[in-house]
Steps between C-alpha positions, in 0.01 A plus 500: 500500500870558559466476876419124468773424240759243609846642590826366361803453726843341509653299779863605534768316698783708644838375621700701757197730563609822671863474384661717234540211258143359537370331189143424397320301233144415404401150592128506428218706344155521658156628435293601807118513465334780691298265718602154398800281457857590404661311209875465493741342250876464546717641224624148426142386450522217754333673798131573440285597796161632591520668839283710729725808477815637333670495841474124498710492183767693682508245775533218241813658340662609830677275746831432339797609712611851403203548256200716565195537275270798442208608283550756227168641371513599132240777535316678780132410548283701268793633299388345176307714257245403238485669166135592456524465118614139534230423759218588261 
């Protein structure tokens, strides 16, 4: 059951990537279905998207001069655990 659970991620923008004073911030949160669409919402609530992959969200938030974007997964696949007592 856990192998088909959606995965939560953040889209993080980084300025001055690779430099000692690089700075990053979360610009969007996303939920990736195991074999379906990816849902993304910007932290300001204005951007809401349904995309084919989390990587598409990165492309949407990249492209400003000096700014890169990357995915940050909040958990490894299959890392969640289910308490058997609660499942009953």
